[in-house]
RODO-322501 format. One line per field, with one value per residue (C-alpha): residue number from 1; residue in three letters; x, y, z. Coordinates in Angstrom, 2 decimals. Example, Ala and Ser with C-alpha at 12.3 -4.5 7.8 and 13.67 -1.06 7.14 Angstrom:
BEGIN
pos	(1;2)
code	(Ala;Ser)
xx	(12.30;13.67)
yy	(-4.50;-1.06)
zz	(7.80;7.14)
***
This chain:
BEGIN
pos	(1;2;3;4;5;6;7;8;9;10;11;12;13;14;15;16;17;18;19;20;21;22;23;24;25;26;27;28;29;30;31;32;33;34;35;36;37;38;39;40;41;42;43;44;45;46;47;48;49;50;51;52;53;54;55;56;57;58;59;60;61;62;63;64;65;66;67;68;69;70;71;72;73;74;75;76;77;78;79;80;81;82;83;84;85;86;87;88;89;90;91;92;93;94;95;96;97;98;99;100;101;102;103;104;105;106;107;108;109;110;111;112;113;114;115;116;117;118;119;120;121;122;123;124;125;126;127;128;129;130;131;132;133;134;135;136;137;138;139;140;141;142;143;144;145;146;147;148;149;150;151;152;153;154;155;156;157;158;159;160;161;162;163;164;165;166;167;168;169;170;171;172;173;174;175;176;177;178;179;180;181;182;183;184;185;186;187;188;189;190;191;192;193;194;195;196;197;198;199;200;201;202;203;204;205;206;207;208;209;210;211;212;213;214;215;216;217;218;219;220;221;222;223;224;225;226;227;228;229;230;231;232;233;234;235;236;237;238;239;240;241;242;243;244;245;246;247;248;249;250;251;252;253;254;255;256;257;258;259;260;261;262;263;264;265;266;267;268;269;270;271;272;273;274;275;276;277;278;279;280;281;282;283;284;285;286;287;288;289;290;291;292;293;294;295;296;297;298;299;300;301;302;303;304;305;306;307;308;309;310;311;312;313;314;315;316;317;318;319;320;321;322;323;324;325;326;327;328;329;330;331;332;333;334;335;336;337;338;339;340;341;342;343;344;345;346;347;348;349;350;351;352;353;354;355;356;357;358;359;360;361;362;363;364;365;366;367;368;369;370;371;372;373;374;375;376;377;378;379;380;381;382;383;384;385;386;387;388;389;390;391;392;393;394;395;396;397;398;399;400;401;402;403;404;405;406;407;408;409;410;411;412;413;414;415;416;417;418;419;420;421;422;423;424;425;426;427;428;429;430;431;432;433;434;435;436;437;438;439;440;441;442;443;444;445;446;447;448;449;450;451;452;453;454;455;456;457;458;459;460;461;462;463;464;465;466;467;468;469;470;471;472;473;474;475;476;477;478;479;480;481;482;483;484;485;486;487;488;489;490;491)
code	(Met;Gly;Arg;Gly;Ser;Trp;Gln;Arg;Gly;Tyr;Ala;Leu;Asp;Ser;Ala;Leu;Arg;Ser;Lys;Ala;Asn;Leu;Val;Thr;Val;Val;Asn;Val;Pro;Leu;Ala;Ile;Ala;Val;Ala;Val;Leu;Leu;Trp;His;Ser;Leu;Asp;Trp;Pro;Leu;Ile;Gly;Asp;Ala;Ala;Ile;Phe;His;Phe;Ile;Ala;Glu;Gln;Met;Arg;Met;Gly;Ala;Ile;Pro;Tyr;Arg;Asp;Ile;Tyr;Asp;Val;Asn;Met;Pro;Leu;Ile;Tyr;Val;Ile;His;Ala;Gly;Ile;Val;Ala;Ile;Gly;Gly;Met;Ser;Asp;Val;Ala;Trp;Arg;Ala;Phe;Asp;Leu;Gly;Cys;Ala;Ala;Ala;Met;Ser;Ala;Leu;Ile;Leu;Met;Leu;Val;Arg;Pro;Ala;Gly;Arg;Ala;Leu;Ala;Ile;His;Ala;Val;Leu;Ile;Ala;Leu;Ala;Thr;His;Leu;Leu;Leu;Gly;Pro;Tyr;Ser;Ala;Gly;Gln;Arg;Asp;Tyr;Leu;Met;Ser;Ile;Val;Ala;Leu;Gly;Val;Ala;Leu;Val;Ser;Val;Arg;Ala;Ala;Glu;Thr;Pro;Glu;Pro;Ser;Arg;Met;Asn;Leu;Val;Val;Ala;Gly;Ala;Ala;Ala;Ala;Ile;Ala;Ala;Ser;Ile;Lys;Pro;Thr;Gly;Ile;Phe;Leu;Leu;Ala;Leu;Pro;Ala;Leu;Gly;Met;Ala;Arg;Leu;Arg;Trp;His;Asp;Val;Ile;Trp;Thr;Ala;Ile;Gly;Ala;Ala;Ala;Val;Ala;Leu;Leu;Met;Leu;Gly;Leu;Leu;Ala;Ala;Phe;Asp;Ala;Leu;Trp;Ala;Phe;Val;Ala;Met;Leu;Arg;Gly;Leu;Ile;Pro;Ala;Tyr;Ala;Ser;Met;Gly;Ser;Arg;Pro;Val;Tyr;Asp;Val;Val;Arg;Asp;Thr;Ala;Val;Trp;Leu;Ala;Pro;Val;Gly;Gly;Leu;Ala;Leu;Ala;Ala;Ala;Leu;Thr;Ile;Ser;Ala;Pro;Lys;Pro;Pro;Arg;Glu;Arg;Val;Leu;Ile;Gly;Leu;Thr;Leu;Phe;Gly;Leu;Ile;His;Leu;Phe;Ala;Gln;Arg;Lys;Gly;Trp;Phe;Tyr;His;Val;Tyr;Pro;Leu;Gly;Leu;Gly;Leu;Thr;Cys;Trp;Gly;Ala;Trp;Ser;Leu;Ala;Ser;Leu;Ser;Met;Leu;Arg;Ser;Ala;Leu;Cys;Val;Thr;Val;Thr;Ala;Ala;Thr;Leu;Val;Trp;Leu;Val;Pro;Ala;Ala;Leu;Thr;Gln;Ala;Pro;Ser;Tyr;Pro;Ala;Leu;Arg;Thr;Ala;Ser;Ala;Met;Gln;Leu;Ala;Leu;Gln;Ser;Arg;Leu;Pro;Pro;Gly;Ala;Arg;Val;Gln;Val;Leu;Asp;Ser;Asp;Asn;Gly;Ala;Phe;Leu;Ala;Met;Ala;Arg;Thr;Gly;Met;Arg;Gln;Ala;Thr;Pro;His;Ile;Gln;Trp;Phe;Ser;Leu;Leu;Leu;Ala;Gly;Asp;Gly;Val;Arg;Lys;Asp;Phe;Ile;Thr;Ala;Leu;Asn;Ala;Glu;Pro;Pro;Ala;Ala;Val;Leu;Ile;Thr;Asn;Ala;Gln;Trp;Pro;Gln;Glu;Ser;Gly;Phe;Asp;Ala;Ala;Asp;Arg;Trp;Pro;Ala;Phe;Ala;Ala;Leu;Leu;Ala;Ser;Gln;Tyr;Asp;Leu;Ala;Gln;Thr;Gly;Asp;Asp;Ser;Gly;Met;Ala;Trp;Arg;Leu;Tyr;Val;Arg;Arg;Gly;His;Ala;Gly)
xx	(0.00;1.35;1.85;-1.09;-3.49;-2.37;-2.96;-6.45;-7.34;-6.07;-8.05;-11.19;-10.75;-10.18;-13.35;-15.39;-13.99;-14.81;-18.36;-18.75;-17.53;-20.02;-22.93;-21.74;-21.73;-25.38;-26.23;-25.27;-27.95;-30.33;-29.90;-30.57;-33.72;-34.93;-34.20;-36.25;-39.10;-38.97;-39.14;-42.14;-43.83;-43.74;-47.16;-48.84;-52.30;-54.20;-56.19;-57.50;-57.53;-55.74;-58.79;-61.03;-58.81;-58.48;-62.27;-62.51;-59.85;-61.91;-65.01;-62.95;-62.03;-65.77;-66.23;-66.92;-65.37;-64.18;-66.06;-68.85;-69.73;-67.89;-68.07;-64.80;-62.62;-59.18;-57.00;-56.91;-53.40;-54.16;-56.83;-54.41;-51.80;-54.22;-55.69;-52.18;-51.52;-54.83;-54.23;-50.79;-51.23;-54.96;-56.36;-53.59;-51.77;-48.46;-48.83;-49.71;-46.77;-44.40;-45.61;-45.07;-41.56;-40.75;-41.83;-39.60;-36.66;-37.33;-37.60;-34.29;-32.48;-33.68;-32.68;-29.23;-28.73;-29.96;-27.87;-24.78;-22.65;-22.82;-21.16;-22.00;-22.68;-25.10;-26.94;-27.33;-28.50;-31.21;-32.39;-32.59;-34.56;-37.00;-37.52;-37.94;-40.54;-42.52;-42.40;-43.33;-46.47;-47.77;-49.78;-52.28;-49.39;-48.51;-48.86;-50.65;-51.24;-49.14;-46.33;-46.40;-46.58;-43.60;-41.49;-42.31;-41.50;-38.03;-37.62;-38.63;-36.07;-33.32;-33.77;-34.19;-30.82;-29.21;-30.64;-29.37;-25.88;-25.05;-23.68;-26.43;-29.62;-30.48;-33.78;-34.40;-34.00;-36.51;-38.98;-38.66;-39.12;-42.33;-43.59;-42.85;-44.64;-47.70;-47.48;-47.42;-50.47;-52.18;-51.90;-52.62;-53.58;-51.06;-48.30;-48.65;-46.66;-43.60;-43.31;-41.53;-38.63;-36.46;-36.63;-35.54;-32.25;-31.30;-29.20;-31.12;-34.56;-35.04;-38.32;-37.30;-36.48;-40.03;-41.39;-39.51;-40.77;-44.31;-43.99;-43.21;-46.16;-48.52;-47.54;-48.51;-51.67;-52.80;-52.06;-54.17;-57.04;-56.83;-57.09;-60.09;-61.75;-60.98;-62.75;-65.69;-64.76;-63.55;-66.76;-67.50;-63.99;-64.63;-67.94;-66.12;-63.57;-66.33;-68.76;-67.44;-63.88;-64.80;-67.40;-65.06;-62.22;-64.29;-65.25;-63.38;-61.05;-59.07;-57.62;-54.06;-52.89;-54.13;-52.47;-49.12;-49.26;-49.98;-47.44;-44.74;-45.58;-45.73;-42.49;-40.64;-37.97;-37.07;-36.62;-32.81;-32.54;-35.14;-32.94;-29.91;-31.82;-32.91;-29.34;-28.14;-31.08;-29.00;-26.05;-25.56;-27.43;-26.01;-28.46;-29.00;-29.86;-32.26;-34.10;-34.24;-35.64;-38.18;-39.13;-39.68;-41.79;-43.85;-44.45;-45.61;-47.99;-49.30;-49.93;-52.00;-53.72;-55.37;-57.05;-57.39;-53.88;-54.24;-51.15;-50.25;-50.39;-47.00;-45.03;-43.82;-42.83;-41.08;-39.02;-38.14;-36.90;-35.01;-33.04;-32.49;-31.48;-29.04;-27.47;-27.24;-25.41;-22.37;-21.89;-22.51;-19.81;-18.96;-20.76;-23.97;-23.85;-23.54;-26.57;-28.66;-27.78;-28.36;-31.89;-32.40;-31.06;-33.11;-36.29;-35.86;-34.99;-38.34;-40.38;-38.99;-39.40;-42.98;-43.76;-42.23;-43.99;-47.44;-49.68;-51.38;-55.15;-57.16;-60.88;-61.58;-60.04;-62.08;-65.18;-64.29;-63.88;-67.28;-68.96;-67.13;-68.52;-72.00;-71.91;-70.49;-73.11;-76.04;-75.07;-73.26;-70.09;-70.95;-74.23;-75.21;-74.80;-75.23;-72.42;-72.08;-69.02;-66.00;-63.23;-64.90;-64.03;-67.00;-64.94;-62.47;-65.34;-66.97;-63.75;-62.74;-66.17;-66.38;-69.60;-70.67;-71.50;-75.13;-74.81;-71.92;-72.33;-69.91;-69.35;-71.88;-70.25;-71.33;-74.93;-74.62;-72.98;-75.39;-78.68;-82.13;-82.06;-79.04;-80.50;-83.81;-81.99;-80.20;-83.49;-84.99;-82.05;-82.40;-86.13;-85.68;-83.14;-83.08;-79.73;-79.58;-78.38;-77.54;-74.45;-73.97;-71.64;-71.74;-68.79;-70.84;-68.13;-68.41;-71.11;-70.36;-70.35;-73.80;-76.66;-78.46;-77.72;-79.81;-82.34;-83.27;-83.60;-87.29;-87.06;-84.08;-85.53;-88.84;-87.06;-85.22;-88.37;-90.47;-88.05;-85.29;-84.80;-82.08;-80.12;-77.11;-75.44;-72.11;-70.15;-66.43;-64.80;-67.45;-67.33;-70.92;-72.55;-75.85;-76.50;-79.96;-80.84;-83.65;-86.58;-86.29;-82.47;-81.55;-79.23)
yy	(0.00;3.43;6.21;8.19;5.24;4.59;8.22;8.24;5.03;6.44;9.66;7.63;5.48;8.60;10.20;7.08;6.92;10.59;10.04;6.98;8.98;11.74;9.30;7.56;10.89;11.34;7.70;8.02;10.58;8.99;5.62;7.26;8.89;5.58;3.81;6.38;6.15;2.38;2.52;4.84;2.50;-0.53;0.30;0.79;-0.76;-3.02;-0.41;0.61;-1.84;-4.43;-4.64;-5.34;-8.20;-9.59;-9.56;-11.45;-13.90;-14.49;-15.11;-17.58;-19.37;-19.77;-21.25;-18.23;-18.15;-14.82;-13.64;-16.16;-15.43;-12.11;-9.49;-7.63;-6.33;-7.63;-10.36;-13.79;-13.81;-10.99;-13.14;-16.04;-13.78;-12.41;-15.84;-17.06;-14.13;-14.62;-18.38;-17.82;-14.64;-14.08;-10.55;-9.03;-5.81;-7.53;-10.20;-7.60;-5.40;-8.37;-9.18;-5.62;-5.49;-8.83;-7.37;-4.34;-6.67;-8.51;-5.19;-4.04;-7.24;-7.03;-3.37;-4.18;-6.88;-4.66;-1.59;-3.20;-3.20;0.62;0.62;-0.45;3.09;3.75;0.45;1.26;4.75;3.30;0.96;3.77;6.00;3.16;2.45;6.14;6.53;3.53;4.59;8.20;7.03;5.85;2.92;2.80;1.81;-1.32;-4.44;-2.56;-4.51;-2.12;-2.38;-6.18;-6.14;-3.77;-6.21;-8.93;-6.42;-5.95;-9.72;-9.66;-6.89;-8.86;-12.07;-9.97;-8.36;-11.73;-13.00;-9.92;-9.91;-13.51;-14.33;-16.89;-16.02;-18.71;-20.42;-20.64;-16.86;-16.23;-18.77;-17.24;-13.73;-14.80;-16.60;-13.60;-11.26;-13.50;-13.53;-9.71;-9.76;-12.04;-9.14;-6.26;-6.82;-4.26;-6.62;-8.37;-5.51;-6.75;-9.46;-6.83;-6.36;-9.28;-8.00;-4.49;-5.77;-7.94;-6.68;-8.91;-10.37;-13.94;-15.76;-18.67;-16.19;-14.86;-18.40;-19.34;-16.17;-16.96;-20.53;-19.21;-16.83;-19.49;-21.95;-19.49;-18.42;-22.03;-22.66;-19.66;-20.64;-24.21;-23.05;-20.87;-23.81;-26.14;-23.75;-23.21;-19.56;-19.53;-18.42;-15.93;-14.53;-14.26;-12.50;-10.05;-9.29;-8.72;-6.83;-5.14;-4.36;-2.18;-0.29;0.07;1.36;4.39;5.27;7.97;8.84;12.03;14.70;14.06;17.30;16.20;12.80;14.35;16.92;14.36;11.90;14.57;14.98;11.27;10.55;13.61;11.44;10.05;13.55;13.58;10.21;11.19;14.21;11.94;9.75;12.81;14.15;10.92;10.41;10.91;8.72;5.21;2.59;-0.81;-3.76;-3.34;0.32;-0.40;-2.84;-0.27;2.31;-0.30;-0.81;2.94;3.09;0.20;2.24;5.19;3.01;1.43;4.81;6.23;2.96;3.07;6.36;7.31;8.19;7.07;7.23;3.56;3.54;5.31;2.34;0.82;4.25;5.15;1.96;2.19;5.77;4.81;2.05;3.91;7.12;5.38;3.62;6.96;8.66;6.51;8.17;11.78;14.32;15.13;18.46;16.96;14.12;16.66;18.51;15.31;14.18;17.74;17.63;14.28;15.56;18.77;16.87;14.46;17.27;18.75;15.51;13.38;15.78;16.52;12.79;12.16;15.03;14.47;12.72;9.68;9.77;6.74;7.50;4.36;2.26;3.97;3.48;-0.19;-0.66;0.91;-1.30;-4.34;-3.71;-3.17;-6.45;-8.43;-7.09;-8.01;-11.03;-14.34;-15.12;-16.53;-14.64;-13.62;-9.87;-7.82;-5.26;-2.44;-0.24;1.10;1.97;3.18;0.21;-2.12;-4.87;-4.94;-5.08;-7.95;-9.94;-9.53;-10.54;-13.57;-12.49;-14.16;-12.00;-12.44;-11.75;-11.37;-7.56;-6.03;-2.56;-0.16;0.04;-3.47;-2.38;1.18;0.08;-2.79;-2.77;-3.00;-6.80;-7.14;-4.80;-6.68;-9.98;-8.45;-7.50;-10.89;-12.68;-10.61;-11.30;-15.02;-15.46;-12.34;-11.76;-11.20;-7.65;-5.05;-2.87;0.08;3.08;6.41;5.37;4.78;5.31;6.17;8.48;11.18;10.16;9.76;7.31;8.28;4.92;3.23;5.91;6.71;3.08;2.42;-1.40;-1.45;1.21;-0.70;-3.96;-2.28;-0.58;-3.76;-6.25;-4.38;-1.96;0.69;-0.62;1.69;4.48;6.25;9.09;9.76;12.51;12.17;8.35;7.43;4.01;2.34;-1.11;-2.54;-5.69;-7.98;-8.00;-10.93;-11.10;-8.27;-9.26)
zz	(0.00;-0.97;1.49;0.04;0.33;3.90;4.82;3.26;5.09;8.37;7.84;7.10;10.21;12.27;10.93;11.68;15.20;15.76;14.53;16.71;19.70;18.90;18.73;21.91;23.75;22.75;23.52;27.20;28.21;25.71;27.43;30.80;29.45;28.00;31.29;33.21;30.68;30.95;34.75;34.59;32.11;34.40;35.84;32.47;32.74;30.36;28.47;25.07;22.18;24.30;26.57;23.56;22.39;25.89;26.12;22.82;24.07;27.22;25.11;23.04;26.26;26.85;23.38;21.15;17.68;16.19;13.08;13.75;17.39;17.77;15.03;14.61;11.75;12.72;11.29;12.96;14.42;16.84;18.50;18.80;20.42;23.00;23.66;24.48;26.83;28.64;28.90;30.48;32.51;32.74;32.68;34.80;33.99;34.83;32.16;29.54;30.55;30.39;26.88;25.67;27.15;25.54;22.20;22.83;23.45;20.18;18.33;19.81;18.84;15.23;14.92;16.29;13.69;10.86;11.70;13.32;10.12;10.18;13.60;17.12;18.37;15.50;16.08;19.77;18.84;16.59;19.35;21.89;19.50;18.73;22.43;23.26;20.51;21.77;25.41;24.64;22.80;26.16;27.55;24.70;22.41;24.39;22.26;19.49;16.27;14.16;16.71;16.56;12.76;12.65;14.64;12.11;9.34;10.85;10.63;6.95;6.36;8.10;6.09;2.92;3.62;4.20;0.93;-0.94;0.57;-0.37;-3.84;-4.35;-2.45;0.06;-0.65;3.08;3.55;0.78;2.16;5.64;4.20;2.47;5.56;7.79;5.37;5.53;9.34;9.27;6.99;9.53;11.97;9.57;5.90;4.62;5.76;2.41;0.82;2.71;0.06;-2.06;0.39;-0.81;-4.39;-3.36;-2.00;-4.96;-7.85;-10.23;-9.60;-10.80;-11.16;-8.96;-6.14;-6.41;-6.36;-3.18;-1.48;-2.60;-1.28;2.21;2.10;0.74;3.48;6.24;4.39;4.04;7.72;8.76;6.47;7.73;11.34;10.49;8.74;11.65;14.04;11.65;11.16;7.55;5.83;8.58;8.04;4.30;4.99;7.26;4.52;1.97;4.19;7.32;6.20;3.19;5.21;8.19;6.00;4.97;8.55;10.43;7.56;8.14;5.81;4.68;6.27;9.70;9.34;8.34;11.15;13.84;12.45;12.71;16.40;17.20;15.35;16.69;18.41;14.97;13.51;13.66;11.94;9.33;8.58;8.19;5.72;3.74;3.53;1.89;-0.45;-3.62;-2.61;-4.07;-2.08;-1.10;-0.79;2.95;2.61;-0.26;1.98;4.79;2.37;1.27;4.92;5.25;2.09;3.41;6.57;4.48;2.46;5.65;7.27;4.43;3.53;6.98;5.98;9.65;10.78;14.38;16.58;16.39;12.59;12.58;13.92;10.61;9.27;12.52;12.67;8.97;9.35;12.51;10.82;7.55;9.32;11.66;8.67;6.81;9.68;8.91;5.51;6.56;7.21;10.81;10.60;9.20;11.70;14.52;13.15;13.10;16.62;17.87;16.45;18.20;21.52;21.40;20.58;23.48;25.89;24.90;25.05;27.88;30.85;29.79;29.61;33.05;34.81;33.30;35.82;34.27;34.09;33.05;33.21;31.15;33.92;36.61;34.50;33.99;37.75;38.41;35.81;37.16;40.65;39.23;37.30;40.23;42.64;40.39;38.30;38.79;36.76;33.34;33.03;29.52;29.04;25.89;25.83;23.31;23.74;21.89;24.34;27.53;29.74;29.34;27.68;30.56;33.07;31.16;30.89;34.53;35.79;33.48;31.77;28.52;25.49;24.40;20.64;18.16;18.16;20.67;19.17;17.73;14.31;13.30;13.83;12.58;9.32;8.73;6.92;8.52;8.23;10.51;13.11;12.97;13.49;16.49;18.15;17.28;18.92;22.10;22.27;21.60;24.39;26.55;28.30;32.03;31.47;28.85;29.37;27.02;27.07;25.30;23.09;19.94;17.31;14.42;15.80;18.33;21.99;23.47;23.77;20.57;18.93;21.64;22.54;18.93;17.88;18.62;18.60;20.96;23.26;23.38;24.26;27.15;28.44;28.33;29.89;31.76;34.62;34.55;37.53;37.57;35.63;35.79;34.25;34.69;32.62;29.94;29.85;30.67;30.95;31.71;33.12;32.45;34.41;33.29;35.62;37.95;37.68;40.03;42.87)
***
């Protein structure tokens, strides 16, 4: 090696070491902030969507079958996951918190493996940013479907990279990539777009590579369909895809501007890394980086395909930007790298203290506790109760008291979106086998909060008036509920 080459190599190594030292300096306080956020998150309760799925899991334990006996618009794997958690840990907050932390550990390991070739300090930086983003989103983000799907998406990216970085792509990597994409789609339908990741990393796409990827996806799809058929839920699942899903997709859609604005706030911790990715957008891209860009594009498609832009929809985009941005930092100049990590540090200085000093308030949990006491005082465990709620705590109260759902309708949207025939069948079912009680809340999404869906439905209001007494009501921070007990069943 000539003297000039040696000097250039030494200068490059020195620059990389300086950059690594810079990132390490930022990682130390960042790690402390993440540790404090993690400590404060240990008492996160079971709340939000998790309570709905735990309720469905409890109904499954009693023999109910999703899609057939419980109307919902989610993919089958999420019910399996929650059924497993409930079977192992019951309805406890501790079991749910342990599951979420286990998912965070899996996410961290996958990010480390994806970004490690760029440098250890950068890989650790990416992990800390991902953890900070998750923890700052709060307890409603724990175990969210998009979060779980994003972890699987990281796995698809990792095996896609391994397939692309080998001279002859391994058939097993491609099969695993296809299988993992299908698993992601079994949590959220948009996961099927992850099938494109292996192709993005390859210099030349060959038909037999596509076939091996498709074989992995088909194997998982057939397994899922087989399980649905075995539990007599397949045709009900197909009916849900054809009926409820299209109607649900159009509900609650938000303007693009609102989605972009809120996404910028929720993904603020990723801002520095997003800047790093933007600053290298025109540079040549090795296979690994192409896959990470593909992961980010998938996150963007996923976000806007939802049409609602809720906070947990940002997970795939956030993790894609985190990995791509951390990888991009390695190729930036020292000055630009300093700018990016300064943006990160300033953002977290702004966000973390506010998150730590804000007193938690969970009116849905207080409402759930009040409804739980009301149910326990008036009905025996296993009593048939018709619940209609969205996210005001009734599902948690039902699950923790062991009540059995009377009809497949658990949320108002399945009745509000349906035609007159479905609503007539609902009333007919209640009249044919009246439940011991009816528990409704004012969470009647997609309508505004209130009791109009019940009070202005003459057949339902007449049924309640003729057979039930209003036993108890409650209202906590605008979360109101009514418990009607059938005459002769009052405790």
